C-alpha positions in Angstrom: 28.0 -160.1 -81.3 24.8 -161.4 -80.3 21.6 -159.1 -80.2 19.5 -159.7 -77.0 16.4 -161.7 -78.1 13.0 -160.6 -77.5 10.7 -162.6 -75.4 7.3 -163.2 -77.0 4.4 -163.4 -74.3 2.5 -166.6 -74.3 -1.1 -166.7 -75.1 -2.3 -166.7 -71.4 0.0 -163.8 -70.7 -1.7 -161.8 -73.5 -5.1 -162.7 -72.2 -4.1 -161.6 -68.8 -2.8 -158.4 -70.0 -5.8 -157.6 -72.2 -8.2 -158.4 -69.0 -6.2 -156.0 -67.0 -8.4 -152.9 -65.9 -7.6 -149.9 -68.1 -5.6 -147.0 -66.3 -8.0 -144.4 -65.0 -7.8 -141.3 -67.3 -8.0 -138.1 -65.7 -10.8 -135.5 -67.3 -9.0 -133.0 -69.1 -10.2 -129.1 -68.9 -12.5 -128.4 -71.5 -12.1 -124.6 -72.5 -15.3 -124.7 -74.5 -17.9 -126.7 -72.5 -21.2 -127.3 -74.2 -24.1 -125.3 -73.6 -21.9 -122.2 -72.4 -22.2 -119.0 -74.5 -18.6 -117.5 -74.9 -18.0 -114.0 -74.4 -18.1 -111.8 -77.7 -19.6 -114.6 -79.6 -22.3 -114.3 -82.2 -24.7 -116.3 -80.0 -24.1 -113.8 -77.2 -25.0 -110.8 -79.4 -28.1 -112.4 -80.8 -29.3 -113.4 -77.3 -28.5 -109.9 -76.0 -30.4 -108.1 -78.8 -33.4 -110.6 -78.3 -33.4 -110.1 -74.4 -33.2 -106.1 -74.8 -36.1 -105.9 -77.5 -39.3 -107.6 -76.7 -41.4 -109.5 -79.6 -40.5 -111.6 -82.1 -37.7 -110.6 -84.5 -36.8 -111.8 -88.1 -33.4 -113.0 -89.0 -32.9 -110.0 -91.1 -33.8 -107.8 -88.1 -31.3 -109.6 -85.8 -28.7 -109.3 -88.7 -29.4 -105.6 -89.2 -29.2 -104.5 -85.5 -26.1 -106.9 -84.4 -24.2 -106.2 -87.8 -23.7 -110.1 -88.0 -23.5 -112.0 -91.3 -26.2 -114.3 -92.3 -24.2 -117.5 -91.5 -23.3 -116.2 -88.1 -27.0 -115.2 -87.2 -28.2 -118.6 -88.6 -25.8 -120.7 -86.7 -26.5 -118.6 -83.3 -30.0 -119.2 -83.7 -29.6 -122.8 -84.1 -27.6 -123.0 -81.3 -29.6 -121.0 -78.9 -32.8 -122.7 -79.9 -30.7 -126.1 -78.9 -30.0 -124.8 -75.4 -33.6 -123.4 -75.2 -32.4 -119.9 -74.8 -34.6 -118.5 -77.5 -37.8 -119.7 -79.2 -38.5 -119.9 -82.9 -42.0 -119.8 -84.4 -43.2 -119.8 -88.1 -43.2 -116.5 -89.9 -46.7 -116.8 -91.4 -46.8 -113.5 -93.1 -43.9 -114.7 -95.4 -43.5 -118.7 -95.5 -44.0 -121.1 -92.8 -40.4 -122.2 -93.5 -39.0 -119.0 -92.1 -39.1 -118.3 -88.3 -39.2 -115.4 -86.0 -37.2 -115.4 -82.8 -37.6 -114.2 -79.2 -35.8 -114.7 -76.1 -37.2 -117.1 -73.4 -37.0 -115.2 -70.0 -35.5 -117.5 -67.4 
């Protein structure tokens, strides 16, 4: 019994295959697009609290009012600052490393 022989493409055929235009890839649906605050997220809770209460708030005040953990509030504040939804200024009463936050009205 003879097995069918596989044909190895020549060097020119390999180069022609490599130079062929790539297949057009369709954009897939992204359920979490960047820059969009998801409903029920910590970012939404922090932003809603800062929009509803005027003035600058410390992270501890945000934690107290939202009931979120330190890490959730920290990440939410980082994210919201990155998308320019809130503003952070140094808390000079404690230490300039700490920030106070307020919402940016749009």
